[in-house]
N, C-alpha and C positions, 0 to 999 in steps of 0.2 A: 452179912446177912443183909445190908443196908442195900450194898449193891444189890445182891441177889433179888430183892424187892423191888429196884426201881427197872431191872431187868423184864421180869414181869407183868409190870405194869405198862410197860412199853410194848411189849407184845399185844397185852391185853386192848389199847387204842389202837395198835396197829388192826388187830383183826377187827375190830369195831369199824373203823373204817373202810376195812374191804368188803364187808357187812355191809355197810350203808352204800359204797356205791353199787354193788349186787342190785341190792333193793331198789334203787333207783334206776336203774338199767333194764332192770325188770318191771318197775313199774311204767318206765316210758315203752317198753315193748309191749306190752299191755292197754296200752292207752291206744283206742278206737281209731282208724284211720277216720278222716272226715270225709263224711259224702260227697258224691260231687256228682253233675247230671254226666251221663255216658250217654244217652238217647232219650228222645222226644219223639211222639208219635202224638196224630189228631184222628181224631174218630167222630165217626158223624157228620161230615163238611159232605154236603153235595155237591153246594154251587163252587164253591174257592177250591182251590188243588191245595195239599198239606203245605210242598213248596210256599207260597205265596201267603199263608197264615204263619209258617215259620219264620218269614221275613220280619214280620210284626213285631215280636216276641225280642227279650230280653236274653232270656235264656239260649242256651245254642252246645249241643254235643259235641265232643272235641272231631276234627277230621279224623278220615283213614290213617292217615299219616301218622297222627299223635296216636292213635291208640296203638300203633304198634312198637312205641316206647316203652317197653318191657319195664326195664330201670325207674321207672316213675309214674306217677297216677296222676293221667292227664285227664282234663277238663274243670270246669267252672265250679266252685264248692255251691253247695246246693243249699241255697236260701229259700224257704217258704215263703217270704213274705216277697221276695221276686215274682214267684212263680203267681201267688196272688193278684202281685200288680200285673203279670203275662192276662191273665185271665178278664181284667178288666180294657188290658189293647185289645184283645180278640172281640168284645161283647163291642167296644166301639167301633171295630175296623165294619164288623158286621152291621151296627146301626147305620153308621155314615153309606153302605149300600144298600139301605132299604129294607134290613129287618131288625124293625125296633123291636121285636119280643123275646129276639135269641136269648138262649140260657148257654153257659158255660160252665163246668166242672170240670173238678181235676182229680188226677189221683198220683200217690208216686208209689212203684213196685220197686224191690230189688232184685237185681239181675245176679250173676253169677259169683259177684263178691258182695262183702257185704258194702262197702263203698263206692257201687255200683249204682246207679239209681237209674231208673226211666220215670221221664216224666209225660203223663196221661193227658191230654184234655180231651174232656167229651163236651160236643156241639150239639145242641140243638137247635135247628136254625128256625123254626115255624113259619110261617105264613107271611110274606113281604108285602108291602106297600106299592101297589102298582098305580100306576099312571091314568086315570080317566078321561080326562080332557086336558087340551092344550091350548092355551089363549096367547096370541101375540098382539102387544099395544104399543106404538110408536107415537109420542106423544109430541107430536110440533104442526106446520102447518102443513096442509093439502100438497103445496109444489115440493116442499121438503121430503114429505112423506112419499111423494112418486119418485124421486132423485133416490130413495134411499130402498126403495122394495124393489122398484126396478133393478137396482145394481145385481148384475152375474152372481159373481164373490158373494154378496148378503145374502143373496137366494141358496147358494151352495153352503153358506152355512148353517142357514133354518134347516135344510133339509139332511144336514149330518149332527144336529144337536142329538145330544143322548137322551132329552126329556122327548120320548113318543108313545105316544098312548098304545099301552100294553105291558111298555119297559119298568123295570123298579126303579121308584122316586130315590135316586141316589145322591142325596147331601152333598158328597165330595165333590160332585160336578157342579155346584153352584160357583162355585169363583171361575173354573175354569169358562164356563157358559157365557156367564158376564164380561169376562175377559177379553173373549172372542168376539162378541157384538161389539163391544167397546172398540177393539181393534181397527175392525172394520170400519163402524162409524167416522173413528178420528182419520184413516185413512182417505177415506170422501169428504173429508175437509171439516168436520166438525172435532175440534178440541176438547170441548168442553162435556161431549158426551158421558152420559151414565147410562148403566144398567142395571134393573135387580129382576133377580127370581123369586117370585111369589106363591108358594104352595099353601092349599088348604089341605088339612090331610085327617080323613075318617077313619080311627081307629080299630072301629068296629065292622065298618066292610073292608079295611084294608086299601083304601082308596085315596089319591088325591090329584086334586085338578089343580095345574100350574098354572101361570101366569107370566109371560116373560114382558116388561116392562123396559122399554128404551126411551129415552130423553136425550136428544142429540146436541140440543141448545143451537145457538149460530152458527152457521157456517162462515167461518174466515179465510181471510188470506194475507200471507205474509206480509208485513208490514215492512220490518224493518232488522237490522241484524246488530249486537252491540259486542265487542270485542272487550273484555278485560285480562291484563294480565301479561299483555303484548310488550316486548324490549326493543326487539331487533328489528323483528319483521313489521312492514307496516301494517295498520289496517286491514288497508284495501286487500290486501292479498290473502288477509286471514279469511275475510268475509268472501274472497273470491273462490277461495278452495270449498267453503261447504256447498257451493251449489247451489244456494238459495236467492232465487230472484225474485226482490219485489212487486206486487201483484200475482203473485203465483199462487196456486189455492195450496191452504194447508193440506200438508201429509204426515202423519205418524213414518211412512217408508223415505220420506224426506228428509224427515228428521234423523233418524237412525242413519242413512246415508251420509247426509252431511256429517254426523260425527264419527263415523268410519273415516270419512277422507281427511277430517282434521287431525284424528289423533293417529292415523298411518301419515304423516309429514314428518319429515326427518328432522323438521326445525324443534317439536315438540316433545316431550317429557308424557306431557300430561295434556288432555284436553276433554274436555265436559262441556253439551251442549243441553240447555235446558228452555223451559218457559217460566219467567219469571213472573211475580205478582202483579197482576194487571186486569182492567175492565172485562169482561166476557161480551165483549162484543166481535163485530164481523174483522176486525186484524189484528193482528199477532206479531207480538215483536219475542227476538229470539237473544237468549244470551249464549254467548263463547267465552268461555273461560280458558285460559292455557297457561302451560308453564313449559319456556325455551330450553332447550337442553344448552349446552356450551358451544360457542361459532366455533371454535376449532377444539380439534383434538387430535392427540395420538396416541395411537394403539399399539402395541408389541404382543404378538400371541404366539405360544411354542407351543407344538402338539405332536404328535405321534402317527404317522405313518402307517403304512402297512408292509408287514413281514409274511411272507409268501411260500419261503423255501428256508426246508430244513436242512438240505443237502451242504449246502454251505456252511454250517455251525453257525457260529455268533460273529466270523468274521466280517459279515458287513451288517453287524449289527448298528452302525450309525446312521445307515439307510434310512431308518426309520423315524428319523428326526426330521422336522422342518420347522421355521419357521416365519412370521410374518409381520411385517411391520406397514403400517399407513398412518397419512395425515390428511383429516378433512377440513374444510371448508363449507359453511353450511348456508350461507346467507352472501353469496357472489353478488355483486350487484344490488344487492339489498333486496333483491326478489325471491327469496329462499330457494335460488340455486346453490347446487352443492359441485365441489370440485374435491378431488380426492386423487391420492398418490398413492398406490399400494404394492410392495415390492414381496416375492413369494419368494422363497429358497430351500429347496430337497436335492438330494442324491440324483432325483430322477429329473426334476424338474424350476428351473430358474426364470423369473419372470417380473417385469417390471410394465407398471400401466398404470395410465391415469385414466378418470371417470368422471365424465362432467353432464352433469342432470339438468333437463330443465324442467321440473315438475307438472306445469300447467301447459298444454298447448293450445287445443280449440275447449276442451275445458275440464275438470277435473280428474275424468275417466284416463286421460291422455296424457302421455309425455316422452320424452325423447331423452336418448342418453346418448352421448360421445365417448368411445372407449379407445382411444390408442394405445398400443401395447409395442414391447419388445420381448421374444420367448426364447429359452432353450432348452430343447430335452434331448435325453439321451432314451431310447428304449431299446427295449432288447434287441432289436435287429437292424435300429438305424438310429441317428444322432441328427435333428434339427435345429438349423438357428431361422427365427422368422419375425419377419415385424411387420406390423398394418395400422388398421383401425376398423372397426365396429360401429356401426350406426345401426341404433335400434329403434321404432316406435311401439310402443306399447299402448296397450289398450286394457283398459283393463273392466269388464263388461259390468262384473258385480264380485263380489267376493267369493265366488266359485268358479268364476271365469275368465279367463286372463288369454289375450293372444299379442302376439309381437311380430313384427315385420324388421329384418334387420337385413343390413346389405355388408358381409367383410371383404376388405380385401387388402392381401397378404403377398410379400415377398420372401421366399423359398430359398433356402439353402440345403438340401439337404444330403444325409451322408451314410451310405448303406454302410453299418458294419462290418470288421473282421472277413471281410471278403481275402481270398486267395487269391485272386487274379483281378487284375485291374480292369473293371470293363466300362464300358462308354457311359454309363447312367449311375456308375457306384457314385460320382458325385453330380449332382444336379441342382441347377439353379431353375426354382421355374414361379408364378406369379396363379394366387386364385382371386377371383372375383365373382363372389356366391352371392346370392338371396337366398336368406331364408324366413321362413314360415312356421312357426310355434303356435301352439296352444296348450293350454292347462286348464281341464276342470277337474274339480273334486266335486265330492259329494258326501257329507257327514264326517271329513275328514279329521279324526283327533288323536294326532301325536303318536300316529300308526298302533293306534289301538282298536280302531274302527273308522267304519267307509271304506273311499274306493276311491281313486283317482285314473284319468289317463292323459298322456301328452304327445300326442302326435305330431310329427316335424318334415318339414320338406324343402326341400335343398336344391338350387337350382344354378350352375355356375358353368360360367362362359356362356351367357344368354347370346351376348352383341359379339363376340368376340373378340373379347377384351381380355381373356383370361389364358394363359399357354394349355389348360385341361380342361374339357369342356365334359361334366358330368348330373346326373340328375339321381337325387338321391331320396328315400324318404322311410319312414319308420314311425314305430310306436311303442311305450312304454305304458304299462296299465300295473295299476297296484289294486289290491286290495285286500283289507283289515279285518277280519272278524273274531269278536270278542266270546270266549265261550263261558265263560264266567269272569270273576273279578281279577283272575292271576292265570289266565290262561289264552293269550293269543293266537290263532292263524293268521300267517301272512302268506301272500303271494305275488309273484310278479311274473310279467309276461314281456322282456323287452325282443325288436326284431328290427333290421333295418335290410337296405338293400338298395346298390345303384344299380337300377336297372337302366341305364341308359350312360354310354361313355363313347366320345367322339373318337377316343384312343384306345388301341388295344391294353396299353400298358399304364398305367397310374403310379403316382409316386408313393411309396410306403407310408407318408402319414394322410393320405384320403382315404387308404382302404379302409375296410372293419376289420374290429379286433374283436377279444372277449377274453375273459379271464381273469381272476382276480378277488381280490379281498371283496368288492360289491358287487363280483358278477358272478363266474360260476366258480364256487369254492374248490381247492384240490389241484388248481393250473395257478400259477404265478402269473402277475401283471401280462396281458394280450397273450398269454401261453398256450390259448387253446385254439386248434385247428392244424393246417397246414403250416410245416416248417420245412426249412432248408439246412444241410449240414454246412458248417465252418471248418474249413481249414485251415490249419497252420502254416507256416511259410517252411516248415519241415513237410507238409503232405501229410500230417498226422490230424483226424477229428477230434476237435474239441466239443463240439455241441451242438443242440438244432437250436436256430431259433425262429420266430413266426415271422411270416411272412403276410399274411391280412387275406383279405378276399373281398370279394362283393355281394356277399350273402353274409347274414348273421341271425342267428334268433337262442336264445338262453331263457331260461324260466327258474325260478325258487319258488320253493315250499318251505316253511320255517314254522317250525312250532316251539313258541315261546313261553315260558314259566318262570312266574315271578314267586319267588319262595321269600316273602318278607317274614313268614313265621321264624325260619331259619337264621337269617341275616338281610337286618332292613337294607333296601335296592338290592340286592343279590338275586339272581336270577339262571336260568339254563336252557339250553336252546336246543333243539334236532334240527337238521334240517335234511333238504335233499334237492338238488342243482344240477343243472342240465345245460346242454346247450351245443352250440358248434356252430364253424365259420365255415365258409363255403369259398373256394378261389373265383368260381363263376357260377351262375343259376342250375347250369347242366349236372354239378357236381352233387347237388341235394337228396337225387334219387341213390345214390352210388355210396355218398359217406355218411354212415349213423350218428346220430345224437349220442356224445358222450356224457357222462353222469358222474356227479360228485357228492357223495355221502356222507355225514358228518355232524358234530354236535360242539355245542361251547359254553361256555362260560360269562354273565354280562353280569355288569356292576352301575350301579348310576349313581356315578361320580357329578360332583357341582360340576364341572366343563362336559355331563356328556355322560352317555353310557359305555363303559371302558368295555370292550369284546374280544374275547381271544378263542377262537373257532380252530377243530383240527379236523381236514377234510381227509376223505379218502378216493381215489380214482376206481370209479368200479370198472370201466374199461376202454385202459388209456393204449394209446398207439404207441409204437416202437419209439416214434419220434418221442412221444413221451418221456421213456423210458430209457433215453441216451441209446437205443441200439441203432447202431451204423451197419448195413451191410452182416448182417447176421453176427455181429459181436458185442456185446452188453459193455457199454464204458459207465452206467450208473449204479445205483446201489439201492437197495433195498425201498429208502426214502424217496425215491421217486415217485411212488406211489401215493406220497402222501404231501398234503400244505399245509401250513402251520397259518392263520391269519390274526392279525392283533393289528385294533385300529381304535378309534375312538370314535362311535356313532354306531346305529344299527346299519346292519348290512343294505338295507333299504326299507 
């Protein structure tokens, strides 16, 4: 009987436990989902677009991509206090732009599901304050006033100020206006200039009288430069690097240029130029604080090159890897001259070179680099061993514009690879003596996200009959980057070059132009776009086609880059269309069409740079691209594809 009762109690407790579990689960299922922000709408706005207003508030709806995630509820959890704070943010946004009587209300509506909420902000702008009168005052002597008011740049600033009769009086512009006026005065030699915007507002008539008051203070000239923190490089060389001359009229631009020059010097890891506390008179002293880098360094680098062929499988995987070792001395002769030795090694190229930099020639903008080197390259159609020296004169006109004039003299030993016959020119020794003129101009260029750049070059070889081959080549590289929004960038590049004059009918392989590869036209392997010749082995059998280069080259790249930090930080994808061609002679341009490669890839922003994997498809390959020789197909389906793996963006 006891045993029976015990069994009944056990069953009863078990039933109670199951009942409790079911009750908890049902309660959990019945608990309402938290309300989330699904959409935001702006009503009543006439002056500013809804996108502009949404940019100043805290609440935001989920992206269209996140709304597709049906297995979870996306969006911010609705907090009405945050909505009320957004009301204040919108009011302040309008008030700082002249709408002192703006009224903002809100309402929250339920959408198709109870947890999906729409926030609607209702804006009543009312009449803004408009400028009735603008006065300009310069508190200084008549001589200085004439110097300032006659300055064309100062007049241009006055003409383009946002404070004009009939315009809204926007307090948000106050700091910008004061800064522009002070900035121009400082560039005219007034380091202690001040400026102030005063306004008398009539809230009844909705009008404002604006007075711009500037006080230039004394006009000053540079007197001395004091250096702090130097250890190995003498003070006089640091002062020389600033480019500041005693007695020169003070200028804010001169000070910024000095900061840029010193900071960019290879001797310093830190540099700061400022104006210390001093009497506000007609002379001004400048302080330069620096922190030097180690005098001597050794660098070892290991990287990944380009994988562009799939048909060989992973047999040539080792060709991906490359290494570099360098030793640098940054203060040769105690004058800030830099000497370095660098060795590079990969399956394609081995190079040993030295570099001697004179950072100051005539002024801080000019420098000279002497670069002797020895190099061995193994290209698809030829092998070359060469050595020589390059002497470069560099003039950096500004942070945006740099010009280079260089002369290169090399001794070359070139071997045409895999040739069945022993031709007279299959092994060729020659020298090259060429002058190169290069320029680089960039505008608003920011890490491949915005801006553009242009880089033309002109090469003249054998001008004085001192080289084996005499030729002239010119070309240009143009790039433009446009940010559609925070996560999407359109990148475009055009690259072209041509050997428009050559004294000899035939030029060595290393002088000719090539295209194709990971950083060129994707879908094709390195240098393999354009004309090719067949390789026949000793048994008379076809092996492969190899490129022969040409005298004309054109390529373009268009790439759409998507950053997907919402999924994985640093992760992105890209789609691209590349195209180009290499022509043996300019007469072939009309008969040989442009070839195209299309594809996509993955990007990951690693600490060592963006890791890139691209796969490309040849849209219009030639028979040579597909390894078709005399009507017989020696290739495979993979010949239409190219796999590209490297560190760094394509351009």
